[in-house]
N, C-alpha and C positions, 0 to 999 in steps of 0.2 A: 151375132147370135150366140147365146150361151146354151150349152147342152150339159145337164147335170145327170150323172149316172150313179144310181144307188146300187151297191153290190157288196158281196162278201167274199173274202178270199177262199172260203171253204166251198163256194158254190161253183161247180164245174160249168154251169151255163153262163155264169158271169165271165169266166175265162174265155169261153167260146164266143159269147156275145160281144166282148170287147174287141176281139179280132174281127168279127163280122161288121161291127159298127165302124171300125177304122177302115175297112175296105169300102163300106158304103160312103164314108166321109171322103175318101180319096176320089170318088167319082162325082162329088158334089162341086159344082162350079165355083161356089163361094167358100170353099173350105178354109181359105186363109182368113176369113172373117168369123170363124167359129172358135169359141173358147170352150174347152172341155174341162169340167170339174167333176172329180170323183167324190161321192158321198158315202157315208158309213151306213151299213145295214147288217146287223148280226142275225144270222139264221137261228142261232142257239144262244141268246143272250144270258140264259141261266146257267150255261156251262161253267163250272168252277175253274178258275185259273189253276194251272198245274196238273189238272186231270187230263191226261192225254191217252187216248186209246186208238184202236184200229178202226179205220173208216169202214172196212169190210164187216167187222163185228157190229158197228153202229147201223149200217144199212140192213144187215140181216135181222137185227132186233127191231128196227123201225118198221120194216115191211113184213116181218114174220116169215122170212125166207131162210134157206140154208146159206152157208158161206159160199157154196158153189154158185147158187142162184144170185147172191149179192155180187159176186165177181162177174157174172154174166151181165148184170145190170150195168156195172162199171164199163164193161167192154162195149156195150151199146153207146154209152156216152163218149167213150174213147174214139169210136168210129166217126162221130161228128167232129170231134176236135181234130183228128188227123186229116179230115176232109178240108179243114181250114189251114192246114200246114202247121198245126200245133203238136208239140210233143205231149204224150199222155201215157204214163205207165200204169198198168192195171195191177194192183197189189195192195198190200197192207200199209198204205201211207198213214201218217198220223192224223188224228182228228182231235180238236180241242177248242178252247176259247180263242176267238179272234179279236178280242177287245184291245189287247196291246198292239196288234198289227194295225188296227184302225187308228189308234192314238198316234202311232208312228207315221201313218199316211198323212195325218194332219200336220205333223212337223214337216214332212216332205213337201206338202203343199206350200207351206210357209217359205220353204227354201227353193221352190220352183222345181222340185224333183219328184213330184207325186206320181206322174205317169211312169217314170223310170222305175220307181220303187215297186209300183203295182206289177209291172212286167216281170221284174226279177223274182218277186214273191210268188206270183202265179207259176212261173216256170219252175221254181224250186219245189213247189207243192205238187204240181201235176206231172211235170216232165222229168224231174230229177229225184223225186221222193226224198228230198232233204226236209227235215222237220222244221217248219216255220214256227213251231211252238217252243222251240229251244232258243233261249236268249242269245247264246253265242252265235248260232246260225243266223238269227234275225239281225244281230249286229253286223255280221259279215255281209248279209244281203243289203243292208242299209248303206254300208260303205261302198259296195259294188254299184249302188244306184247313185252315188255321189254325195251322200250325207256324211257329216263329220262323226267319227267314231265316238269321241268323248261326249258330244252333244246327244248322240243316240243312247249311250249308256245312262246318262243323266235322266233322260226322258223315261226310259224303261224302268228305272229305279224309283221314279216318282209316280205312283199310281193315279195321282190327280191330274197330271200333265195332259192336257187336251181331252180329258175325260168328258168335260162339259160339251166340247165340240162334237164328240161322237154322239152323245145323247141328243144334242140339238138336231143333228142330221137324222137320227132315228125318229124323233118327234115329227120332223117335217115330212118324212116318208109316210108316217101314219096320217098326217093331215092331208096329204096329197092322195091318199087312198091306196098306197102301195101295199099289197099283201104278199109280195114275193119279189125276187130279183132274178136277173137284172131288170132295173126300171129306169127308163130314159125320159127325162123331162126337157122339152125344147122351149126355151124362153119363158118358162113357167106358164105356158099356155097349152102345150100339147104333151101327151104322154104316150110312150111306146113301151109295151111290156114284153119281156122275154128276149131270148137270143134269136131275133128275127134274121132272115137271110139278108145279105149285104144290100141287095137292091131295094128291100123294104126300107132300110135306113136312108138310102139315097132319096127315095121318093118322099119319105117323111120330112127330111131336111128341106127338100124343094118346096113342099107344101107349107111348112112352117115359115120359110123365108118369104113366101108370097102372102102369108097371112091367112091362108085358107084352112078350114077345118080338116083335120086328118081323117082319111077314110081307110077302111081295111084294104090292105094290099097283099096280093098273093094268097095262095091256098095252103102253104106249108105250115104245119104246126110249129110253134116256137117253144123251145125248151126253157124252163124256168124252175127255180126252187122257191117254195112258198115259206111263209113265216114259221111253220113248224118243222122246216128242214126237209120236207118231202120234195123230190125232184121229178118233174114230168120228163119222160124220155120218149120223144117222137121217134118214128122209124128213121133209120139212117138213110141219107140221100144216096141215090144210085147215079153214078156218073158214067156217061157213055165213053 
């Protein structure tokens, strides 16, 4: 079985959803027969390269809120991330174009290091507040994930490298009806939207494996970011 995951590094629910999916996959009896492929989806494809600002200011402007209210929104998302054991620092992390990151993820896929690169970039962006929009930082992260430094620098210097692959992923997402991320496609037959709880992913995998149509599972709302960058923030789970 192949599971394709459309996501964007700037999307906190993609960060959370990846962790939840992996927990759900761990509980799936046939997990050794599942191939996971990460696909590109830019929440803000029109964002100019090199224009980097504060995510807090971006959220405040998008939602018409004060900076303090925007930080409170971030804290709500952080509570979901921390519940999954993920680091999440609330503050003025950078926000910019993710196109180069997606191009680099395609190189990483070709070298068998895609999942490793995604993990280190997510961690840098959300848990360490290292700017993933800085070329030198991105090179360091690529090397940390097992990519060759020289090859990484060559790719980042060539704006056409893997650009068609990123655009192809984005066209496929549109053709499949994805309007936000994370978006999970199982064997090109079933789709699951949002950062669902781990048990929902396990059941979806089981149903897809057996060839049954997916049915809604669970009552918890799933966080997701839509194509205009707006992120739904369900209430944090309460654990006994």
